[in-house]
C-alpha positions in Angstrom: 132.6 -25.2 9.8 130.1 -22.8 12.3 127.4 -25.2 13.3 124.2 -23.1 13.9 122.9 -23.8 17.0 118.9 -24.1 18.0 118.9 -20.8 19.5 120.3 -19.5 16.1 117.9 -21.5 13.9 115.1 -20.8 16.2 115.8 -16.8 15.7 115.9 -17.4 11.7 112.8 -18.9 12.0 111.1 -16.5 14.3 111.9 -14.0 11.7 110.8 -15.8 8.1 107.8 -16.1 9.8 107.5 -12.3 10.8 108.6 -11.8 7.0 105.9 -13.8 6.1 102.7 -12.5 7.7 103.8 -10.1 6.6 103.8 -10.5 3.3 100.6 -12.2 3.4 99.2 -8.8 4.5 100.9 -7.1 2.0 99.4 -9.8 -0.4 96.0 -9.8 0.8 96.0 -6.0 0.6 95.7 -5.5 -2.9 92.6 -4.2 -3.9 91.4 -6.8 -6.3 91.7 -9.6 -4.0 89.6 -7.7 -1.1 87.2 -7.1 -3.6 86.5 -11.2 -4.1 86.4 -11.1 -0.2 83.5 -7.9 0.2 82.0 -9.8 -3.0 81.2 -13.3 -1.3 81.6 -11.9 2.1 79.4 -9.2 2.2 75.2 -8.9 1.3 76.9 -5.0 0.3 78.4 -5.9 -2.5 77.3 -9.5 -3.2 76.0 -8.7 -6.5 78.6 -6.4 -7.8 81.5 -7.7 -10.1 85.2 -7.6 -7.9 86.7 -5.5 -10.3 84.3 -2.5 -9.9 84.7 -2.9 -6.6 88.4 -2.8 -6.6 88.1 0.3 -8.7 84.7 2.4 -7.2 84.3 1.2 -4.3 87.3 0.5 -2.2 88.7 4.2 -1.1 92.4 5.6 -1.5 94.9 3.0 -0.5 94.3 0.2 2.5 96.2 0.9 5.6 98.5 -2.6 6.3 100.3 -3.0 9.9 103.3 -5.1 8.6 106.8 -5.7 9.9 109.2 -5.0 7.2 109.4 -8.2 3.9 112.4 -6.6 2.5 114.6 -3.7 4.1 113.5 -1.6 0.8 110.0 -1.7 0.5 107.8 1.4 0.3 104.5 2.2 2.9 101.9 2.3 1.2 100.8 6.3 1.6 98.0 7.0 4.7 94.0 6.8 4.0 92.9 10.3 5.9 91.2 10.1 9.2 92.4 6.4 8.9 95.1 4.3 11.3 96.3 0.9 11.6 96.8 1.8 15.0 94.2 2.8 17.4 94.8 3.4 21.1 92.8 5.3 24.0 94.3 6.4 26.7 91.2 4.1 29.2 91.7 1.4 26.7 94.7 0.4 25.9 96.1 -0.2 22.0 95.3 -2.7 19.4 96.6 -3.1 15.5 94.7 -4.2 13.3 96.6 -6.2 10.1 94.8 -4.2 7.1 92.2 -1.4 7.3 90.3 1.1 4.8 86.9 2.5 3.9 84.7 1.4 1.3 81.6 2.9 0.0 78.5 0.4 -0.6 75.9 1.8 -2.7 72.7 0.4 -0.9 68.6 1.4 -1.7 69.7 4.1 -3.9 72.4 5.8 -2.0 76.2 4.9 -1.0 76.7 4.6 2.3 80.5 4.0 3.8 82.0 1.1 5.6 85.0 0.9 7.7 86.4 -3.0 7.3 89.2 -4.7 9.2 91.2 -7.9 7.7 92.9 -10.1 9.4 95.2 -12.8 8.6 95.3 -15.5 11.1 97.4 -19.1 11.8 96.3 -19.9 15.1 93.6 -20.5 15.3 93.5 -20.8 19.2 95.4 -18.1 20.6 94.2 -18.9 24.1 90.8 -17.2 23.7 87.9 -17.2 21.4 88.7 -15.8 18.1 84.8 -14.4 17.4 85.5 -12.5 20.7 88.8 -10.9 19.3 86.6 -10.1 16.1 83.4 -8.3 18.2 86.3 -6.9 20.2 88.2 -5.4 17.2 85.1 -4.5 15.7 83.9 -2.4 18.8 86.9 -0.6 19.0 86.2 0.5 15.0 82.9 1.7 16.8 83.5 3.6 19.7 87.2 5.1 17.8 85.0 7.0 15.2 84.2 9.6 18.0 86.0 12.3 17.9 87.1 11.8 14.0 83.7 10.7 11.4 81.2 12.4 14.8 81.3 14.4 17.6 79.3 15.2 20.8 76.1 12.3 20.3 75.6 12.9 16.2 75.5 9.0 16.9 73.9 9.3 13.5 77.0 10.2 11.7 78.8 6.3 12.9 80.4 4.5 10.4 79.2 0.4 10.1 82.3 -1.4 10.8 83.3 -5.0 9.5 86.2 -7.3 11.0 87.0 -10.0 8.7 89.1 -12.7 9.6 90.7 -15.3 7.3 91.7 -18.3 8.9 94.6 -20.1 7.6 94.6 -23.5 9.7 91.5 -23.9 11.5 90.3 -26.9 13.3 88.9 -30.1 11.1 85.2 -29.0 12.6 85.9 -25.3 11.0 87.9 -25.8 7.9 86.0 -24.9 4.6 83.7 -22.6 6.5 82.2 -19.3 6.2 80.1 -17.6 8.5 78.8 -13.8 9.8 78.4 -13.0 13.0 75.6 -9.2 13.4 73.3 -7.3 15.0 69.6 -8.7 14.7 66.6 -7.2 15.6 64.4 -10.0 17.8 60.8 -9.1 19.2 59.7 -10.0 22.9 56.3 -8.4 23.0 54.9 -6.5 20.1 55.4 -6.3 17.2 57.8 -3.0 16.2 60.6 -2.0 13.6 63.3 -0.5 13.7 65.0 0.7 10.4 68.3 -2.0 9.9 70.8 0.6 8.8 70.4 1.9 12.9 71.2 -1.4 14.7 72.9 -3.0 11.2 76.1 -1.3 13.1 78.9 -4.2 13.6 79.1 -7.4 11.3 82.0 -10.1 11.4 83.4 -12.5 9.4 84.9 -16.2 9.9 86.5 -17.9 7.0 88.1 -21.0 7.4 90.7 -22.1 4.9 90.8 -25.4 4.5 91.2 -28.7 2.0 89.9 -27.5 -1.3 89.6 -31.0 -2.5 87.1 -32.2 0.7 84.1 -30.3 -0.1 83.0 -27.3 -2.3 84.0 -23.9 -1.9 83.4 -20.7 -2.7 85.2 -18.5 -5.6 87.1 -16.9 -2.3 87.6 -19.7 -0.1 90.0 -21.2 -3.6 91.3 -18.1 -4.2 92.9 -17.4 -1.1 93.7 -21.6 -0.2 95.3 -20.7 -2.8 97.6 -17.3 -2.1 98.0 -18.5 0.9 99.5 -21.7 0.3 103.3 -21.5 1.5 103.6 -25.0 -1.0 101.7 -24.1 -4.2 104.8 -22.8 -6.4 104.3 -18.4 -7.5 103.8 -19.7 -11.3 101.0 -21.9 -10.2 99.6 -18.7 -8.4 99.5 -16.8 -11.4 97.8 -19.3 -13.6 95.0 -19.1 -10.7 94.6 -15.1 -10.6 94.7 -15.0 -14.4 92.7 -18.1 -15.6 90.3 -18.4 -12.7 89.2 -15.2 -11.5 90.7 -12.9 -14.8 92.8 -10.8 -11.8 95.5 -9.2 -14.3 99.1 -9.4 -12.9 100.7 -6.1 -12.1 104.4 -5.7 -10.8 103.5 -5.1 -7.3 100.9 -8.2 -7.4 104.1 -10.1 -9.1 106.2 -8.9 -6.3 103.6 -9.5 -3.6 103.4 -13.7 -5.2 107.3 -14.1 -5.2 107.8 -13.0 -1.7 105.1 -14.8 -0.5 106.8 -17.8 -2.0 110.7 -17.3 -1.0 109.9 -16.6 2.5 107.4 -19.1 2.6 109.0 -22.3 1.7 111.9 -20.9 3.7 109.7 -20.9 7.0 108.4 -24.4 5.7 112.0 -25.6 4.7 112.3 -24.6 8.5 109.3 -26.2 9.9 110.6 -29.5 7.9 113.9 -29.4 9.6 112.8 -29.0 12.9 110.1 -31.1 12.8 112.8 -34.0 11.9 115.1 -33.2 15.1 112.3 -33.1 17.3 110.8 -36.8 16.0 114.7 -37.9 16.0 115.6 -36.6 19.7 111.7 -38.0 20.6 112.7 -42.1 18.8 116.2 -41.8 20.9 114.2 -41.3 23.4 111.3 -43.9 22.8 114.5 -46.0 22.4 115.7 -45.6 25.3 112.5 -46.6 27.4 112.0 -49.2 25.6 115.4 -51.1 26.3 114.8 -50.4 29.7 111.5 -52.1 29.3 112.8 -54.6 26.8 115.9 -55.5 29.5 113.9 -55.4 32.6 111.8 -58.4 30.6 114.7 -60.0 29.8 116.5 -59.9 32.8 113.1 -61.2 34.6 113.2 -64.1 32.0 116.8 -64.9 32.4 116.1 -64.6 36.5 113.0 -67.3 36.1 114.6 -69.3 33.9 117.5 -70.6 36.3 114.6 -70.9 39.2 113.2 -73.8 37.0 116.7 -75.2 36.3 118.0 -75.2 39.9 114.2 -76.8 41.3 115.0 -79.5 38.6 118.3 -79.6 39.5 118.0 -79.6 43.5 115.0 -81.4 43.8 114.8 -83.7 40.4 111.4 -81.9 39.2 110.2 -81.9 35.8 109.9 -78.6 33.7 106.2 -78.4 33.7 106.3 -78.9 37.6 108.8 -76.1 38.4 107.2 -73.7 36.4 103.7 -75.0 38.5 105.6 -74.3 41.2 106.9 -71.1 40.4 103.4 -69.7 38.9 105.0 -68.6 35.3 101.7 -68.3 33.3 101.3 -71.4 31.3 101.6 -69.0 28.3 105.1 -68.7 29.3 105.7 -72.3 29.4 106.7 -73.2 25.5 109.3 -70.1 25.8 110.9 -71.4 28.3 110.8 -75.6 27.0 112.5 -73.8 24.1 115.9 -72.7 26.5 116.0 -75.2 28.3 116.2 -77.7 25.3 118.8 -75.4 24.0 120.8 -75.8 26.9 120.2 -80.3 26.8 118.4 -79.5 30.2 115.6 -82.3 29.3 116.6 -84.0 27.1 119.1 -85.3 29.4 116.4 -85.5 32.6 
């Protein structure tokens, strides 16, 4: 029988995590899911029905940057003028998880938005996530030069939104949604600029958590259920249909199935890895404790022999011997008991 090595199991787990991340992105890229995120997080869509947002205001098919979930999974068609990869010779390359255009009805007219949705499992990747969110937004702004406008036509800049779905945030951030945007502040005088001229970048941090701990809004409930690796497909389907009136299309059904099969595999691998670590740690701690106990027993045995030696050679009592050896008084009863078991005291 071939035994799986830690390396091969680690590689399999890493591949599983990559496929699970891809499955998360595919599921989040469903227009109706994006519509719920937009409704609960963006002022432009606050009073709109999610189905209307999905059908009328999300343009074309959202682009998904992904590793393949399954080898034969199709790649969605590209949106004209949009790409998940932003490459600049002087600025380097960054890749967005889900990127798409949306139209928003504002003040009797329609404006366009460029929206980036990022699925983030690790809340502490070595830098503050909000800084990366601002960076992503800034790159979406600067990358419009040459596509949305040329030369000095800055009036054609499109507002950008970077939305972060944080699946495992620290406890202090759980069950929260926070918005960051450019605000006007008058330092001297009361001059006012039109909001549309500076409201060009917004970052949203959606931090999931335990649904039962505090009151959460619709999109948090939806995402908590959808992105859970342990909630089964039938429960996810029930929440989608009953709580959010989301019809189960063939594509959505398949993506839920992908999430469940890959997610449970990763979850079980993580459990096995945790068990192995626990056993290894237990053996290590057991050895350390064993050595400590061994030293204690050895020291105690040596003291007992010293007490016995003084009693034999000088004719002292056990108490006199322990006092001379500076044995702590709280340890006396233990030594007396052992001397009794040797029948030393009973013969004195």
